[in-house]
Structure formats: C-alpha cells, structure tokens
PAZAPA-4460 file (N, C-alpha, C; in steps of 0.05 Angstrom, whole numbers, plus 32768, in hexadecimal, padded with zeros to 4 digits):
% residues 189
    n_x    n_y    n_z   ca_x   ca_y   ca_z    c_x    c_y    c_z   seq   type   mol
   82F9   8090   817B   82ED   8076   817A   82CF   8078   8177     1      M     A
   82C3   808C   8184   82A6   808F   8183   829C   8096   8167     2      L     A
   82A9   80A9   8158   82A0   80AF   813D   82A2   8096   812B     3      P     A
   82B7   8086   812E   82BA   806F   811D   82A4   805B   8123     4      A     A
   829C   8059   813C   8285   8047   8143   826B   8050   8137     5      G     A
   8266   806A   8136   824E   8075   812A   824E   8070   810C     6      L     A
   8265   8073   80FF   8266   806D   80E2   8261   804F   80DD     7      V     A
   826B   803E   80EE   8266   8021   80EC   8249   801A   80EF     8      G     A
   823B   8027   8101   821F   8022   8105   820F   802C   80ED     9      I     A
   8216   8043   80E2   8208   804E   80CA   820C   803B   80B2    10      A     A
   8225   8032   80AE   822A   8020   8098   821B   8005   809C    11      V     A
   821A   7FFC   80B4   820C   7FE3   80B9   81EE   7FE6   80B4    12      G     A
   81E2   7FFD   80BB   81C6   8002   80B6   81C0   8002   8099    13      A     A
   81D2   800F   8089   81CE   800F   806C   81CF   7FF3   8060    14      L     A
   81E2   7FE3   806A   81E5   7FC8   805F   81CD   7FB7   8066    15      E     A
   81C1   7FBB   807D   81AA   7FAC   8085   8190   7FB6   8079    16      L     A
   8192   7FCD   806B   817A   7FD8   805E   8169   7FE8   8071    17      G     A
   8173   7FEF   8089   8163   7FFE   809C   815E   801A   8093    18      L     A
   816F   8025   8081   816B   8040   8078   8158   8042   8061    19      A     A
   814E   802C   8056   813D   802C   803F   8124   801B   8045    20      D     A
   810D   8028   8046   80F4   8019   804C   80E5   8011   8033    21      T     A
   80EF   8018   801B   80E0   8011   8003   80E6   7FF4   7FFA    22      W     A
   80D4   7FE8   7FED   80D6   7FCD   7FE4   80E8   7FCA   7FCB    23      T     A
   80F1   7FB2   7FC6   8100   7FAD   7FAE   80EF   7F9E   7F9A    24      S     A
   80D5   7F9C   7F9F   80C2   7F8F   7F8D   80C4   7F9B   7F72    25      D     A
   80C9   7F8C   7F5C   80CC   7F97   7F42   80B3   7FA5   7F37    26      P     A
   809B   7FA0   7F43   8083   7FAD   7F3A   8080   7FC9   7F46    27      R     A
   8092   7FD0   7F57   8090   7FEA   7F65   80A1   7FFF   7F56    28      V     A
   8095   8016   7F53   80A3   802D   7F47   80AE   803E   7F5E    29      V     A
   80C8   8042   7F5F   80D3   8052   7F75   80D4   806F   7F6D    30      T     A
   80D6   8081   7F81   80D5   809E   7F7B   80EB   80A6   7F67    31      P     A
   80E2   80B4   7F52   80F5   80BF   7F3F   8103   80AA   7F2E    32      G     A
   80FB   8091   7F2F   8109   807C   7F20   80F9   8072   7F09    33      R     A
   80DF   8075   7F08   80CF   806A   7EF2   80B7   807B   7EEC    34      S     A
   80B9   8089   7ED6   80A3   8099   7ECD   80A6   809B   7EAF    35      A     A
   8091   8098   7EA0   8092   809B   7E83   807C   80AF   7E7B    36      V     A
   8082   80BF   7E66   806E   80D3   7E5E   8055   80C5   7E52    37      P     A
   803E   80D2   7E56   8026   80C8   7E4A   801E   80DB   7E33    38      T     A
   8009   80D5   7E25   8001   80E5   7E0E   7FF8   8101   7E16    39      T     A
   7FF0   8105   7E2F   7FE7   8120   7E37   7FFF   8130   7E43    40      D     A
   8017   8126   7E40   802E   8135   7E49   8035   8130   7E66    41      G     A
   8023   8124   7E75   8029   811E   7E91   8039   8104   7E93    42      A     A
   8042   80FE   7EAB   8051   80E5   7EAE   8040   80D0   7EBC    43      A     A
   8044   80B7   7EB5   8036   80A1   7EC2   804A   808D   7ECB    44      A     A
   8046   8081   7EE2   8059   806D   7EEC   8056   8053   7EDD    45      P     A
   806C   8046   7ED8   806B   802C   7ECC   807F   801B   7EDC    46      V     A
   8075   8006   7EE9   8086   7FF5   7EF9   809C   7FE8   7EE8    47      A     A
   80B4   7FE8   7EF3   80CA   7FDA   7EE7   80D7   7FE9   7ED0    48      G     A
   80CF   8001   7EC9   80DB   8010   7EB3   80F3   8020   7EBD    49      Q     A
   8106   8026   7EAB   811D   8035   7EB3   8116   8052   7EBB    50      P     A
   8129   805F   7EC8   8125   807A   7ED3   8122   808E   7EBC    51      A     A
   8110   80A1   7EC1   810D   80B7   7EAE   8119   80D1   7EBB    52      V     A
   8117   80D3   7ED5   8122   80EA   7EE3   8113   80EF   7EFD    53      G     A
   8122   80F9   7F10   8116   80FE   7F2A   8104   8116   7F2B    54      A     A
   8104   8126   7F16   80F3   813F   7F17   80D7   813B   7F0C    55      T     A
   80D0   8124   7F01   80B6   811F   7EF6   80A1   8121   7F0C    56      A     A
   808D   8132   7F07   8077   8134   7F1A   805F   8125   7F0E    57      T     A
   8055   8112   7F1C   8041   8100   7F12   8025   8109   7F1A    58      L     A
   8022   8119   7F2F   8008   8123   7F37   800C   813C   7F48    59      F     A
   7FF7   814E   7F48   7FF9   8166   7F59   7FFC   815E   7F76    60      P     A
   800D   816C   7F84   8012   8166   7FA0   8026   8150   7FA6    61      G     A
   8032   8145   7F91   8046   8130   7F95   805D   813B   7FA4    62      Q     A
   8066   812C   7FB8   807D   8133   7FC8   8096   8123   7FBF    63      L     A
   80AD   812E   7FC5   80C6   8121   7FBC   80C9   8104   7FC6    64      E     A
   80C0   80FF   7FDE   80C3   80E4   7FE9   80AD   80D0   7FE2    65      G     A
   8099   80D9   7FD1   8083   80C7   7FCA   808D   80B0   7FB8    66      D     A
   8083   8098   7FBE   8088   8080   7FAE   8071   807E   7F9C    67      L     A
   8075   807F   7F82   805F   807F   7F6F   805D   8063   7F62    68      V     A
   8045   8058   7F63   8040   803D   7F59   8027   803D   7F48    69      V     A
   8026   802E   7F33   800E   802B   7F23   7FF9   801C   7F33    70      Q     A
   7FE0   8026   7F33   7FCB   8017   7F41   7FCA   7FFB   7F37    71      S     A
   7FC5   7FE8   7F49   7FC7   7FCC   7F42   7FE1   7FC1   7F4B    72      G     A
   7FF2   7FD1   7F57   800D   7FC9   7F60   800F   7FC7   7F7E    73      G     A
   8027   7FC4   7F87   802D   7FC1   7FA4   8046   7FD1   7FAB    74      A     A
   8047   7FD9   7FC4   805F   7FE6   7FCF   8061   7FE0   7FEC    75      A     A
   8079   7FE3   7FF7   807E   7FE0   8014   8089   7FFA   801F    76      T     A
   807C   8004   8034   8084   801C   8041   8081   8019   805F    77      I     A
   8096   8021   806D   8096   801F   808B   808E   8003   8095    78      E     A
   8096   7FEF   8086   8090   7FD3   808F   8075   7FC9   8087    79      G     A
   8065   7FD9   8079   804B   7FD0   8070   804B   7FCC   8052    80      W     A
   8043   7FB4   8049   8040   7FAF   802D   8023   7FB7   8026    81      Q     A
   8021   7FC8   8012   8007   7FD2   8009   8002   7FCA   7FEC    82      V     A
   7FEC   7FBC   7FE8   7FE4   7FB3   7FCD   7FC9   7FC0   7FC6    83      T     A
   7FC8   7FCD   7FAF   7FAF   7FDA   7FA7   7FA7   7FD0   7F8C    84      V     A
   7F8E   7FC7   7F89   7F84   7FBF   7F6F   7F82   7FD7   7F5D    85      S     A
   7F7F   7FD2   7F42   7F7C   7FEA   7F31   7F64   7FFB   7F3A    86      P     A
   7F68   8015   7F39   7F52   8028   7F3F   7F3D   8024   7F2A    87      L     A
   7F23   8024   7F33   7F0D   8020   7F20   7EF4   802D   7F2B    88      E     A
   7EE2   8033   7F18   7EC7   803E   7F20   7EB6   8026   7F29    89      L     A
   7EA9   802A   7F3F   7E96   8016   7F49   7E7D   8025   7F52    90      R     A
   7E66   8019   7F4F   7E4E   8025   7F59   7E4C   801E   7F77    91      E     A
   7E49   8034   7F87   7E48   802F   7FA4   7E2C   8028   7FAD    92      N     A
   7E29   8024   7FC7   7E10   801A   7FD2   7DF8   802D   7FCE    93      L     A
   7DFD   8047   7FC8   7DE8   805A   7FC4   7DE4   8061   7FA6    94      I     A
   7DF1   8051   7F95   7DEE   8054   7F78   7DFF   8069   7F6B    95      G     A
   7E13   8074   7F78   7E25   8088   7F6C   7E3F   807A   7F65    96      L     A
   7E4D   8086   7F51   7E67   807C   7F49   7E7C   8084   7F5E    97      D     A
   7E8E   8072   7F64   7EA4   8077   7F76   7EBD   806B   7F6A    98      A     A
   7ED4   8078   7F70   7EEE   806E   7F68   7EF7   805C   7F7F    99      V     A
   7EFA   8042   7F78   7F00   802E   7F8D   7F18   801D   7F86   100      C     A
   7F23   8011   7F9B   7F39   7FFD   7F98   7F37   7FEA   7FAF   101      A     A
   7F3F   7FD2   7FAB   7F42   7FBF   7FC1   7F5F   7FC1   7FCC   102      D     A
   7F61   7FC4   7FE6   7F7B   7FC9   7FF3   7F81   7FB2   8006   103      V     A
   7F9B   7FA9   8005   7FA4   7F96   8018   7FBD   7FA2   8026   104      T     A
   7FBC   7FA1   8040   7FD3   7FAB   8050   7FDF   7F93   805F   105      L     A
   7FF8   7F8E   805C   8006   7F78   806A   801B   7F84   807C   106      V     A
   801A   7F7D   8096   802D   7F87   80AA   8046   7F75   80A8   107      N     A
   805C   7F81   809D   8075   7F72   809A   8089   7F7A   80B1   108      R     A
   807F   7F88   80C5   8090   7F8F   80DC   808F   7F79   80F1   109      T     A
   809E   7F7C   8106   809E   7F69   811C   808D   7F71   8133   110      D     A
   807C   7F86   812F   806A   7F90   8144   804E   7F93   8138   111      Q     A
   8039   7F91   8149   801E   7F98   8140   801D   7FB5   8138   112      A     A
   800E   7FBB   8124   800C   7FD6   811A   7FF0   7FDD   8112   113      G     A
   7FEA   7FF7   8114   7FCF   8000   810E   7FCC   8009   80F1   114      G     A
   7FB3   8009   80E8   7FAD   8013   80CE   7F92   8021   80D0   115      Y     A
   7F8C   8033   80BD   7F72   803F   80BD   7F6C   804B   80A2   116      D     A
   7F52   8051   809D   7F4A   805B   8083   7F55   8077   807E   117      V     A
   7F5C   8085   8093   7F66   80A0   8090   7F83   80A1   8085   118      L     A
   7F8F   8089   8082   7FA9   8087   8076   7FA8   808A   8057   119      S     A
   7F8F   808C   804C   7F8B   808E   802F   7F7F   80A9   8028   120      F     A
   7F88   80B4   8012   7F7C   80CC   8006   7F7B   80C7   7FE8   121      Q     A
   7F6A   80D6   7FDA   7F68   80D3   7FBD   7F6A   80EF   7FB0   122      L     A
   7F7D   80F1   7F9D   7F80   8109   7F8C   7F6F   8103   7F73   123      Y     A
   7F5E   8116   7F6D   7F4D   8112   7F55   7F59   8120   7F3D   124      D     A
   7F4F   811C   7F24   7F5B   8128   7F0C   7F5C   8146   7F0C   125      P     A
   7F4B   8153   7F1B   7F4B   8171   7F1C   7F5F   817B   7F31   126      A     A
   7F6C   8169   7F40   7F7F   8172   7F54   7F73   8173   7F70   127      G     A
   7F5A   816C   7F73   7F4E   816C   7F8E   7F57   8155   7F9E   128      G     A
   7F57   8158   7FB8   7F60   8143   7FCB   7F48   813A   7FDC   129      I     A
   7F41   8121   7FDB   7F2C   8116   7FEC   7F3A   8109   8004   130      Q     A
   7F35   8112   801C   7F43   8107   8033   7F33   80F1   8041   131      E     A
   7F1A   80EF   803A   7F09   80DA   8046   7EFB   80CA   8031   132      Y     A
   7EFA   80B0   8034   7EED   809F   8021   7ECF   80A4   8021   133      G     A
   7EC1   8097   800E   7EA4   8099   800C   7E97   807E   800F   134      T     A
   7E7D   807D   800D   7E6F   8064   800E   7E78   8052   7FF9   135      I     A
   7E7F   8039   8000   7E89   8026   7FED   7E73   8014   7FE2   136      G     A
   7E7B   7FFD   7FD8   7E69   7FEA   7FCD   7E62   7FD6   7FE3   137      T     A
   7E57   7FBF   7FDC   7E50   7FAB   7FF0   7E69   7F9C   7FFA   138      A     A
   7E80   7FA1   7FEE   7E99   7F94   7FF7   7EA0   7F9F   8013   139      Q     A
   7EB0   7F8F   8021   7EB9   7F98   803C   7ECC   7FB0   8038   140      E     A
   7EC6   7FC5   8047   7ED6   7FDD   8045   7EEE   7FDB   8059   141      K     A
   7F04   7FE6   8051   7F1B   7FE8   8063   7F14   7FFA   807A   142      L     A
   7F18   7FF2   8092   7F11   8002   80AA   7F2A   800A   80B9   143      S     A
   7F2A   8008   80D3   7F41   800F   80E3   7F45   7FF8   80F7   144      S     A
   7F5E   7FF4   80FF   7F64   7FDF   8113   7F82   7FDB   8116   145      G     A
   7F88   7FC3   811E   7FA4   7FBB   8123   7FAA   7FA0   8116   146      S     A
   7FC2   7F9D   810C   7FCA   7F85   80FE   7FE3   7F7A   810B   147      V     A
   7FE3   7F60   8113   7FFB   7F54   811F   8011   7F51   810B   148      P     A
   802A   7F4C   8114   8040   7F48   8101   8039   7F31   80EE   149      P     A
   803D   7F35   80D4   8037   7F21   80C0   801A   7F20   80B8   150      G     A
   8008   7F2E   80C6   7FEC   7F2E   80C1   7FE4   7F41   80AA   151      G     A
   7FCC   7F3E   80A0   7FC3   7F50   808B   7FA6   7F57   808E   152      Q     A
   7F9E   7F6C   8081   7F82   7F75   8080   7F7C   7F7D   8063   153      V     A
   7F64   7F77   805A   7F5B   7F7E   803F   7F40   7F8C   8040   154      T     A
   7F3C   7F9F   802F   7F23   7FAD   802E   7F22   7FC0   8016   155      G     A
   7F0A   7FC9   8011   7F05   7FDC   7FFB   7F09   7FF9   8005   156      E     A
   7F15   8009   7FF4   7F18   8026   7FFA   7F0B   8035   7FE3   157      Q     A
   7EF7   8045   7FE8   7EE9   8054   7FD3   7EE8   8072   7FD9   158      C     A
   7EE8   8081   7FC4   7EE7   809E   7FC5   7ED3   80A8   7FB0   159      F     A
   7EC9   80C0   7FB3   7EB7   80CC   7FA1   7EC3   80CF   7F85   160      E     A
   7EB4   80C7   7F71   7EBD   80CA   7F55   7EB6   80E6   7F4C   161      S     A
   7ECA   80F5   7F41   7EC5   8110   7F39   7EC6   8114   7F1B   162      R     A
   7EDB   810C   7F0E   7EDE   810E   7EF1   7EED   80F5   7EE7   163      D     A
   7EEC   80F1   7ECD   7EFC   80DC   7EC1   7F19   80E6   7EBF   164      A     A
   7F2C   80D5   7EC3   7F48   80DD   7EC1   7F5A   80CF   7ED5   165      G     A
   7F71   80DB   7EDA   7F85   80CF   7EEC   7F7F   80D4   7F09   166      R     A
   7F7D   80BF   7F19   7F79   80C1   7F36   7F92   80B6   7F43   167      Y     A
   7F98   80C0   7F5B   7FAF   80B7   7F6B   7FA5   80AF   7F87   168      V     A
   7FA6   8096   7F8E   7F9F   808D   7FA9   7FB9   808D   7FBA   169      L     A
   7FBA   809F   7FCE   7FD1   80A2   7FDF   7FCE   8092   7FF8   170      L     A
   7FE3   8084   7FFF   7FE4   8075   8019   7FFB   807F   8029   171      Y     A
   7FF6   8086   8042   800A   808D   8055   8004   807E   806F   172      Q     A
   8017   806E   8079   8012   805E   8091   800A   8070   80A9   173      P     A
   7FF9   8066   80B9   7FEF   8074   80D1   8007   807D   80E2   174      S     A
   8006   8096   80EB   801B   80A0   80FD   8036   80A6   80F1   175      G     A
   8038   80A4   80D6   8051   80A9   80C8   8050   80C5   80BC   176      V     A
   8064   80D5   80C0   8065   80F0   80B5   8066   80F0   8097   177      A     A
   805A   8103   808A   805A   8105   806D   8076   8104   8062   178      V     A
   8089   8111   8070   80A5   8112   8067   80B1   80F6   8064   179      A     A
   80A6   80E2   8073   80B0   80C7   8072   80A7   80B9   8058   180      A     A
   8094   80C5   804A   808C   80BA   8030   8070   80AF   8030   181      G     A
   8066   80AE   8018   804B   80A3   8013   804D   8092   7FFA   182      R     A
   8039   8081   7FF6   8038   8071   7FDD   8021   807D   7FCD   183      V     A
   8025   8083   7FB4   8011   808E   7FA2   800B   807A   7F8D   184      A     A
   7FF3   806F   7F8E   7FE9   805C   7F7A   7FDA   806B   7F64   185      F     A
   7FE5   806C   7F4C   7FDA   807C   7F36   7FCB   806B   7F23   186      V     A
   7FB2   8074   7F1C   7FA2   8065   7F08   7F8F   8078   7EFA   187      G     A
   7F86   8070   7EE3   7F73   807F   7ED3   7F58   8072   7ED5   188      T     A
   7F43   8082   7EDB   7F28   8078   7EDD   7F17   8087   7ECA   189      V     A
***
C-alpha cells in the first residue's frame, strides 16, 4: 500500500506541474528545444521555433539544464519571472562602454524572496566570465533585497564591454544550486 501511495503522490506532482519550474510562455526557448544555426556556424536561440536537437551548445560553459532565451525575452525559474531587455552598449557614468540590459524580476511564489546582483554573470564573446557588474548609467541599478509575493523589482544590470559579438547574460536565483538550472539570455552587441 505504501509504494502505491508514493506513486500516486509522484503522479499528482507531475499533473500539478510541481516537477517542472519552467514557463510555458511561447517567447521562451526551453533547453534543447529551440536553436537555429547562424552564419558563423554557432547556434542562436529563437523563441517559438521547433527543436533542432538537445546537443546544440549555444555558448561556452553552457550546462545541460540551462534555459536559453533570446535577450529581450522572459523566462520563469524557481517561481521568479525574469524579463531582460535586449543587450546593448551603453555609455556608463565614467564614459566607458558597458554591455547593459534592463532587468525585471517578479516574485510568482507565495513567499517573500530575495534577489541580488550576484545572481547575474556575463559571458563575453571571447569566452570570459564576468561575475560582477560594472558602473552603470544614470538609470537605477538592480541592487539586492527582498520581494513580497506578487511583487517586482526593476533595475539596470551592466558589465564591462570587451569585444563586439555574442554575449550571454546568465541569471541564477539566489540560493539555488547551478544544477537546478540557470536562464541564459543571448544577444549580440
């Protein structure tokens, strides 16, 4: 009787969607489901396109559980809806070029949750990883704090501009293990 009860709980969790934290938003590209080749032979995500194959690597350091989305899109991970404007070059407050995006985080869970700027990293075209943002523009920068259920926070996230090419802005919710997944927003600057 106990094993049958465990099977029933597992089936119920799957039906309620508890086993899947990814969004069904049609603008979101799910892992291994949407990638198309580009002229340079690499793959680029295209929201809403059919699957090309689960083996496509879209950026150095990509993990199997990464959710890849075109910058300017949105994704939901671990109960947080993340929207990122297209990645673009902006002149920061000290006159240098920075790769920036406007980020909105919406807490879709039933509990207050934390966020911080350390949840973001940037892969540059040469394969380097920037773990900390840089000086932004005059816009309000995303900082750290807590968001109540249904609440949201918006701010700018900027990183050092290194070369022209494909950048990947990675988001991983605070306190969530890498194995649980990240969202990779891919854009060309």
